[in-house]
C-alpha positions as CSV (number, residue, x, y, z in Angstrom):
1,X,-50.2,45.5,-27.0
2,X,-52.9,48.0,-27.0
3,X,-53.9,49.7,-30.3
4,X,-55.8,52.9,-30.6
5,X,-56.6,55.1,-33.5
6,X,-55.5,58.7,-33.5
7,X,-58.5,60.8,-34.5
8,X,-56.6,63.8,-36.0
9,X,-54.5,61.7,-38.4
10,X,-57.4,60.2,-40.2
11,X,-57.3,56.7,-38.6
12,X,-53.6,55.8,-38.3
13,X,-52.8,53.2,-35.7
14,X,-50.8,54.0,-32.5
15,X,-49.3,51.2,-30.5
16,X,-48.4,51.4,-26.8
17,X,-46.4,48.6,-25.0
18,X,-48.2,47.3,-21.9
19,X,-45.5,45.8,-19.6
20,X,-47.9,44.9,-16.8
21,X,-48.4,41.2,-18.0
22,X,-44.7,40.8,-18.3
23,X,-44.1,42.1,-14.8
24,X,-46.8,39.8,-13.5
25,X,-45.2,36.7,-15.1
26,X,-41.7,37.7,-13.7
27,X,-43.1,38.1,-10.2
28,X,-44.8,34.7,-10.4
29,X,-41.5,33.1,-11.6
30,X,-39.6,34.9,-8.7
31,X,-42.1,33.6,-6.1
32,X,-41.9,30.1,-7.5
33,X,-38.1,30.2,-7.4
34,X,-38.1,31.4,-3.8
35,X,-40.5,28.6,-2.8
36,X,-38.8,25.7,-4.7
37,X,-35.1,26.6,-4.1
38,X,-34.8,25.7,-0.4
39,X,-36.1,22.2,-1.0
40,X,-33.4,21.6,-3.7
41,X,-30.5,22.2,-1.4
42,X,-28.6,19.2,-0.1
43,X,-25.8,18.9,2.3
44,X,-24.2,17.3,5.4
45,X,-24.3,18.4,8.9
46,X,-20.7,18.3,10.3
47,X,-18.8,20.0,13.0
48,X,-16.2,22.4,11.6
49,X,-12.6,22.0,12.9
50,X,-11.1,24.4,15.3
51,X,-8.4,26.8,14.2
52,X,-5.8,24.7,15.9
53,X,-5.7,20.9,16.1
54,X,-6.4,19.7,19.6
55,X,-3.9,17.1,21.0
56,X,-6.7,14.7,21.9
57,X,-7.9,14.3,18.4
58,X,-5.0,12.4,16.9
59,X,-5.4,8.8,16.0
60,X,-3.5,7.8,19.1
61,X,-5.8,10.1,21.2
62,X,-7.9,9.4,24.2
63,X,-10.2,6.3,24.4
64,X,-13.3,8.4,24.4
65,X,-12.5,9.7,20.9
66,X,-13.2,7.5,18.0
67,X,-11.1,8.6,15.0
68,X,-11.7,7.2,11.5
69,X,-8.6,7.8,9.3
70,X,-9.4,7.6,5.5
71,X,-6.6,7.2,2.9
72,X,-6.9,6.8,-0.8
73,X,-8.0,3.4,-2.1
74,X,-10.1,3.8,0.2
75,X,-8.5,2.2,3.2
76,X,-9.8,2.8,6.7
77,X,-8.3,2.7,10.2
78,X,-10.4,3.1,13.2
79,X,-8.3,4.2,16.2
80,X,-5.2,2.7,14.4
81,X,-6.9,-0.6,13.7
82,X,-7.3,-1.4,10.0
83,X,-10.9,-2.0,8.9
84,X,-11.8,-3.5,5.5
85,X,-14.0,-1.2,3.4
86,X,-16.7,-3.8,3.2
87,X,-16.8,-4.2,7.0
88,X,-16.7,-0.5,7.9
89,X,-20.4,0.0,8.6
90,X,-20.7,-3.2,10.6
91,X,-17.6,-2.3,12.6
92,X,-18.9,1.2,13.3
93,X,-22.3,-0.3,14.5
94,X,-20.4,-2.6,16.9
95,X,-18.3,0.3,18.3
96,X,-21.3,2.6,18.8
97,X,-23.9,0.1,19.9
98,X,-23.4,0.7,23.7
99,X,-22.1,4.3,23.5
100,X,-24.6,7.0,24.5
101,X,-22.4,9.6,22.8
102,X,-22.3,8.8,19.1
103,X,-19.5,11.1,17.9
104,X,-17.0,10.2,15.3
105,X,-14.0,12.3,14.2
106,X,-13.0,11.7,10.5
107,X,-9.4,12.5,9.4
108,X,-8.7,12.4,5.7
109,X,-5.3,12.0,4.0
110,X,-4.1,15.0,2.0
111,X,-4.5,13.4,-1.4
112,X,-7.9,11.8,-0.6
113,X,-10.6,12.4,-3.3
114,X,-13.6,14.3,-2.0
115,X,-16.0,11.4,-2.9
116,X,-14.1,8.9,-0.7
117,X,-14.4,11.3,2.3
118,X,-18.1,11.8,1.7
119,X,-18.6,8.0,1.3
120,X,-17.0,7.5,4.7
121,X,-19.2,10.1,6.4
122,X,-22.3,8.6,4.7
123,X,-21.3,5.1,6.0
124,X,-20.9,6.5,9.5
125,X,-24.3,8.1,9.4
126,X,-25.8,4.8,8.2
127,X,-24.1,3.1,11.2
128,X,-25.9,5.4,13.6
129,X,-23.3,8.1,14.3
130,X,-25.1,11.3,15.0
131,X,-22.3,13.8,15.1
132,X,-19.4,13.8,12.6
133,X,-16.4,16.0,13.3
134,X,-13.7,16.7,10.8
135,X,-10.1,16.6,12.1
136,X,-8.0,19.5,10.7
137,X,-4.6,18.8,9.3
138,X,-1.6,19.7,11.5
139,X,-0.1,23.0,10.7
140,X,3.1,22.7,8.7
141,X,6.2,23.6,10.8
142,X,8.4,26.3,9.3
143,X,11.9,25.1,8.2
144,X,14.7,26.1,10.6
145,X,16.7,29.1,9.4
146,X,20.3,28.4,8.6
147,X,23.0,30.6,10.1
């Protein structure tokens, strides 16, 4: 705050607020926030599902597609073969060892907790899978109308 004396009032003090230091501090904080914020973001790279579920992406799909089905518990099935949770990473390493295309489709049960799905994706990444695709749920069929 800057103080100055008014000469006509016989020496009374007049105070003016100087907002320049406050604006300088706020600009510094804004710049720091803009520099630091991108480094704090975390996430997974996944392929988003198509609007419709392709027929080849079911668990009984083509041999080229590897589908990991995750159900609560968690229990895992890899192309309809049950895999114990403790052996999942080892089994995925075996499957993808000789494959040049390391793509895995993950299908989660409707009541599956988010943490179990992320744990399955993390395990697949640790096993060397480079692309993880999420399989969308099949669209619910409308009930037939009664006549």
